[in-house]
N, C-alpha and C positions, 0 to 999 in steps of 0.2 A: 120599062126595061130601066128607067133611071132609078125609080123607086125600089127595083129589087137590089140594084148595085150600090145604091146608098146606105140602104139599112146593115150591109155586112160591114160597110167603112165606117159607118158610126160605132156597129159593135167596137171595130177593133181600136178606134180612138178613144172611146169611152173604157175600155179595157187598158189600153195603156197609159189614159190619164189616170187611172185607179193604181195601175200598177206604179207612176212615176210619184204617186201621192204618197206611196205606201214605202218608197224609197227615200223621200223626203223625211217622210215621219219617222223612218230606223235611224236616220242619220241626226236627229236631234237629239241631243244628250243633257240631261241637268243633275245638278249634286244631290247625291242621294242625303238624307237626314235623318236622325232620330225624332222620336215624339216629342223631345224637348227643342226640336228645330235646330240642334248642332250638327254640324255637317259630319258625315263618318266617315271615319278614317280608316286606312289598312295599314297594318304594320308588318312590315315583311320578318317571316321567322323561317325562312329558308335560306342556306347560306348560297344556293345555286339559283335562287332566284331572278327570274326577268322580267323586263318591262317592254312587251311586244309592241310593233306600229299598229299591230292589224289584229281583228278579234282572232283571223286564222293564219298560218303563213308561220316562219320559222326567224323574219327579221327581228330583231330585240338586241337590247343593252342589257347592263345587268342592273339589277334593283337590289341597292345594298342592304346587308341585314341589318334590322332593326330600322329601316328608314319609314316614315309616314308619307302616304299618299292620300288624297282626298277621294272618296267614291264616287262614280256616277252611276248613271241609271239609263237605260237598259244594260243588262249583261247579254253576250253572245259566245256561243260555243266555249260553253264553260271558262272563258275570261270577262272579267270584268271591267267596265273603262277608269279612268282614272286622273286625276291631275297631279301634276308634281306642286305646284303650288295653289293656294286657294285663290279661287275666283269666282264671283257670282254669276259673272255675264256669257263665258265660254260654252258654248254650245258643242264644243269639238273636245275629246279628250286628249291628254300629252301621251297615251299608250293604254295597252291591256294587260292586266295580271292574271294569272292564272289563278284560279279558288285556291287551291291548295296552298301557294305560295303566302299567304297572309293571315292574320285573325284581325275580327273589327277591334278597333281601341276607340269603344263609343259610352260603353255603359255606364250609369249614374250609380250602378250598387259598387260600394269599395269595403275590402276588409279594413276597418278600423281596431289594431290590437289595443286592447285596455292594458293596465298597466303589470307588471309578470307575475306579482304575487299570485298564489293559487294554480297557477298552470307552468306548464313546461314552455319554452321559448321556441316560438314559430320556428319551423324549418321549410323550404321548398323543394320539392324531389322533381323529377325529371320522369317519373311514370305514377301511376296512379298507384299502383302495388304497393311501391317505396313509402308513399304518404300514409297509406293505411296499416302498413307496419310499423310506421313511427307511431302513429294515431293509438293503435292499440299496445304496445307494449315500450313505448318510449326509448327504444333504440333501433337501428337495424343492420343489416350486413353491409359486408364492405363492398359490393356490389352496388349498393345504394347512397351513392357519395351526396349529400346535400348540394343544390345549385346555390345556396345562399340561405343564411337564417339571422333572426332578429338580433340586431345588437344588444347587450347589455348597456343599461342606462341609468345613469345615477338619479338620484330624485329630483335634483334639479333639471336634468334633460328630458326625464318623463313628462315635466310641466311644459319644457320649451318644445319638443319636437311631437310629430306623430310617425306613425310607421305605416305608409298606406299601400294597400296593394288592388288594383285595380281587377276586376272580375269580367274575364273573358265570357265564361260560360259554367254552368252548373251541372255539374253531373254526378246525381246520387248524393252519394255522401262525402262530397269532394268538389272543391271550386278551381276551377282551372284558372291561372293566372300568371301574373308577373310582378317582379319588383316595380316601384316606380320610385324609391329612393333608399338607399343606403345609409345611414346617418355615420357622420364621421365619429370615431374613436374619442373618447374623452381625456386619452392620452396625448392627443395633438398639441403641439406647441399654439404659442400666441398667434394672431393675425398677422397674414401675409403683407409684405410691405415692399419696395423698390428704393434702394442704393444705387446711386448712380454717379461717378465721379468724370468728371471732363479734365482730361491732359493736354493741353494745350501749349504748344510751341509760341512764346513769346519774342521773339527775334525780328530783327527789323522787317524781314518779307513777309510775315506772318499778321503785322499789325490790321492788314486790311480785313482779315478774316473774322476779329474780333464780333465786330459789329454784326455781321450777317451771322454768327454763330450766338448772340445774344437775342435777335430777331425769331430764329429759330425755337430757340427754348422758351421765350415767352409764348410763341403759339402754342408749343406742344404741351406746356403747362395749361394754357387755357381750355384746350381739348381734354386733357385729364381731370380737368374739371369737371368739364359737361359731361363726360363718360361717366362720372361716378357720382353725379346730380342723382337725388332719392335713391340710390345703391349703396351697398357696404362700400364705405371708401377704402382703398388701398393706399397707405399712408407713401409718401413720394419724399424723399431725402436725395439732394443735390449736392455737391461738392467739386470746386474749381481749383485745378495747381495747374501753376505756370512752370514750362522749363527752360532752359537756354541753353548756353556752353560755358568752356572754363576762358577761353578764349577770344575777344574782338581783335577785328581787325584794325591795323595802325594804333595799336596800345587804349582802344576804347574799351571802355569799362563796361562789362554786361551787367553787372550790377549782382546778379546772383545763380548758382545752376538751377537749383529749383525753389519754389515757394508757392505757399498756400497763398491763394486770394480768398478762401473761402472754404474751411473745412465742410465736411458733409452736414447740412441743414435742412431741418423740414421749411425754413425760410426762404425758397426759391429765388423770391423778389431781392435778398441779398446778392444772390450769385449773379443775376442777371444786372443788377448795380456794380458788381465787380468788374462783369465783362463791359459793360459802358463805360467804365471808368479806365479802364485798361490803354497801358502805351506800348508799344514796343520799344525796342531798343535802339539806339541811333545809329547801330552798325550791325552787319552780321557777324557769324564766328569766324574764324579765321580757315578753318577746315570745312568740308562740304557735309561731313556727318557732325551731329550736334548728341546732347546728353539726352538722349529719348530714354535709356534705359533707368538711367537714375529717376528721370520724372515718374515713371512707370513704378517703379522699385518703394518710392516712397509714399504713393498714392495707394498701394498695396499694404505696406506697413502701417504707415501713420492712421490709417483710419478705422473708426472704430465700427467695422460690418456687424448688422444684426444678420444671426442666424436665419430666422425666418424670413428674411428679406431676398429678391431677388438682387444681383449683386453684378455690377457691370462699370466696367471703363471704357470711357470712349477718348480713343488717342487720336489728335489731330494734328497733322505737324506737313513739313513740307521737305526734310531732309531725315536720312538715314540714320542708325543709330552707330557708333563708335562697333567695330569688332572684338571679340575676345579676349583677341591676342595684343590688342592696343594697350599696355598697361599705363601709358601718361594720361590717355583719355577716357580710357575705361579700367581703372586701378583696383575696380571690385570686381572685373571679370563677369560683368554680367552678361546674361544670352538669354534666348526665348525660352530654354529648356530650363533655367532658372526661375524666371519669371513663373513660369506657368506652375512649376513646383509651389513655389510662394503662394499662388493663389489658390491654390487647394489646401493649404494649410490650417489646420484648427475649424473655425467654423465656416473656413471661407471656400466660396464656390465661385469665383470671379470671372465672367466672360469679358472678352475683350471685341468690341468694335472699333477699325482703325480705318482712318482715313487720310488716305496718301495724296497729297498737293504737289501736282509737279512729275517731270519725267524722269527724275533722280532715282535710284535704286531704289524699288519698292516691296523686293521678297523677304526681309525681316516683317515688315508690316503685315505681308499675309501671312506668313508664318506664326504669327502672336495670335492671328485670329481661326487659322483654321488647326495648326499642327499642336492639337491637343485632344482628349478623349472627346467622343461625339457630343454628350451633354453640355460639355463646355463650348464646342465652338460657336463663335461669334460670326462676324462679317466682316467684307474687305473692300473699301471702297478706293478707286483712283481718280482723282480729278483734276482736267486741266487747271493750272495757274489762273489760265485766262477767263475761267467762267465759274464766276462766283455762284452765279445762280443755280448750277449743276449743284453745286458743293451744299448750297442750301438746301435743294430739293432732296439729295441723297441722305443728308443728317436727319432731314424730317421724317421721311420714310424709316429710316433706321431707329429713332426714338418709337415711333409709333407702331412700329412692327415688335420692340420689346417689348412695350407697355400690351400690346394685344396678347403674348405669350404670359405675360403676367396675370392678366385678365383671366384666361382660359385656365392658367393653372389653380385659380383662385374659384373658379366655377367648378372645375373638376374636383377639388376638394371640397367646398362649402354649399354648393347648390345642387339642385333637382337636375341639371344640363345633362344629357349625355356628351361623351366625347364626339359622337358623330354630329350632334347638333352643334358643337363648339367648330368644327371643322379643322380639327389640328393637323396640320401639314406632317408629313412625314419626319421633316428636318424637325419638327419642334417636339414629337413625342420624345426623344432623347432629354431633352432640355426640361421637359415638364416631368418626367417621371425623375430625372436624376435631382432635380429639384424639390421633388416629394421624396423622395430617399433620404438625402440632405437633412429634411425637416422631421428625420429619426423616427417615420411610421413604418410597420412591418410591411412584407410584400404582401399579406392578408389583408390587412387594412387599405394598403394601397391600390388592392384587387377590387377590393370593396367599394372604395370612395368611387372609382372611376368605372363601376357597373353601372348601365342602366337598369333595361329591360332585361328579366329573364323569365323566361317561361316555365310554368313549373306547377306543380299540385300542392293544395294546402289542406292538409286531414281535417277529415270531419271532426274531432275532439275540439279543434279550435272554434268550430261554428259552435258546437255545443255550448260553449262559456259565453256564449253572446258575443263575439268579438266584430259582428257583421251590423255594418250601417249603411246609410245611403248617403250620396254626395252627389251632388248638382255639378257637373262642369259648364261652366257658364264665362260668357265673356265679361271682362271686366266693365265695360261700358254699359251692358245689360243689367250687371248687378245695382249699380250707380242708380240706372232709371227704376229698378224693382225698389231701392232704397229710398229714393224720390218719392215714389208712388205712399210707401209706408207711412213715410213722414205725414203728407199730405192727410191718410185717411186719421193718423195721429191727432193733427190738427182738426180737424172733421171732430172727431170724438171728444174734444175738450170744448168745442162749441155746443155739441150736442148734450154733455153733462151740465151746462150753463143754462143753454136756450131751448131747449127740445130737440124733437126728432127733424123739425121743417129746417130748422139749423143746419143739423148734422147733413141731411142728404142736399141741400142747397151747396154745402159747403164740399162734398165729396163731389157732386155734377162740376161744379166751377173748377174741381183741382183736376179732375180725370177727363174732362172731356176734351181738351185738346191734347191730351197726352195719349188717347185710345181714338185719337182721330172720328169722334162722333158728338152729334149734336149735344146740347146740353139736355132737352127733354129726353132723347132715346134713353139714358143711363136708367137702368130699374124697368124700363117700359115695358118689356116682357113678364115682369116677374121672376127674372133670372136673380140668383143670389150675385153678389158683388165677387165674390170668389171664381165663379163660372166667367165672369164677362172679362176679370183678368187674364185667366188662363185664356180665352179665346183670342185675346188682344196680344199674347206672347209678352204680357207685361210680368207675370210669375209664370215659372218655370212647371207649375202643376195646380192643380184644383186644390184649394185649403179649408179646412173645416174651420178654423177661425175666421175667416169672412165669408161664412156659407150663410147669410143673413139676406132676407129680401126687404124690400120699401116697406109693406105689409108689417112685418115684423118689427121693424125699426120702430114704428110710430105705439108699440106696448112697449118699449125699452123704459126702463128706470134710471136713474143717476149710477146706480150700482152698476148696470151692464155696460157703461158708457167707460166706467172706470177700470173694468175687468180688461176691456177691449185694448186700452190705453196702456195699462200693463203689460199686458201678453207683447203688444206690439212694440213698445220702447224697449223690451229686454230684449226681441229679435233686431230690431234697428242697432243695438250696439254692438251686438255679436258682428252684424256685418259690415259695420265701421270697421271693425278691429281687423277684419280679413282684408277688406280693401285697403287696408292702410300699411299692410304686411308685406314686403315685396318678397321674403320668402314663401308666399305662399301663391306666386304670381307664374305661369307657365306662359312664355310666348311661342307662338305658332305663326311664321310670316308678318312678323310685326304686331301682329295681335295679342293683346293680354286676356289669358282665362284665368280663371281660380276654380279649385274644386273646394267647394264650399257642402258643409254638413246640411242635409235637408232640415235636421231640426232647425236651423237658425232660421229658415224661413216661416211666414204665419202658418 
């Protein structure tokens, strides 16, 4: 009887264990990768796309248009598991995307458009039919508006820039793809910079704020230097103007109403020294108000502002300005509206960041910062007189936020970084667009420069003119390792040229064994070509004909064979070094540097 009962129990237990094992297995996910061992990425192409919490059900959050996710496997219920940020170790997805909501952004094939002579400029259309019409007759109907087109480049620009379009898929006569970069128009003005003038109250009560301001400025300059290290440097110029009042208490001489301690200069250390040496007055003003407007007016009109630069005035004071109707103390009848008008005249586009210290009336400081057009709105800070540390913290934050806006503007104009990747805040958009407009760019050029990926069709005619090339999307670190390997083979070939095959093989084995995590004797042991070994070890992203020799073949080589190998590899290594050293070729995904490198530059 016992045996009869236990057998069904055993069957149930075994079935339950098998089902549990299946569930555990189904819950394990891993990154999906290409043949080149590059993580596959999903690029959102639907404006109403959602990131679902499960492979079934409706709980979801928005998946922003053009956002990149990292694909995982396996998929379920027409939904694909994805990670929001790259991770080698996570076995659970951050969410699920419907397959129709994205395209894969992984292919190594890119369209590289050669110089424009002899062919029409490339245009990309929303439909295959429009692209074919353009390819056939060179024009299209009004319904076929181009999503974008190849810019006109001067001879110098043709040498400096590439116009690359990654290919999502190929369908018969066309390539389904999208922009990766729109070049800046050659009519753009010079490089972006930053002009910053500090306008500081220097009466008796403000003396204790000079040194904290100096310390914040020192820290800010150091962080700016670090942020621009190995990048295109955004010029920074800083100036310092002090203001006081007309009359001091008890006939005390205030010395001046306004005074430049240091006009605008790229030598920021001079401003720091001026703050370090500054002294407040021996007394305060007679009145509760001070000559705030006079100080700001002089900073606006006396400064040689650079058109291409961000222009900011930081006001630091503990007393409000005189009202417009006080003709004795405000004889020029300065007002907030007057200063805003002056701040927009000519090449000026000045924003105000105001720091009101103490509990006295701060309304005018607020109006100066905010009561202007959206693109020129600044910031207002109120700080208690007893809290100098909070003043320092707020001033540092304001400076760094301003610098961040300048960097984002630079990136939107001149780099391949998308507005989405730059994480531009809604409040920053009018500032950035306003600055680009001030630089004299047309609306069309502005839209092109701020465009990232545009889905569309590339017509067959372009392909027929040999515009297609292959690119490797590779981590910068992996590229450096590949270059190190190529250098090692070059040295081995030099040794082989002098001392023969055995010297070449010994040096190749010594150079590559540790890097490939193989024993010395295992290299060439199976009669495999060197290129095949490097491919299997993920040192090179594909097999190569240049390194398709075995140990047996090397024993037949003559000096000319070694010299040919050295010549080819040295040429490739030179090009690869240029790519590694060029920051304009670099793309960052989750702080990891990647490069698009033409396949022809590899062996």
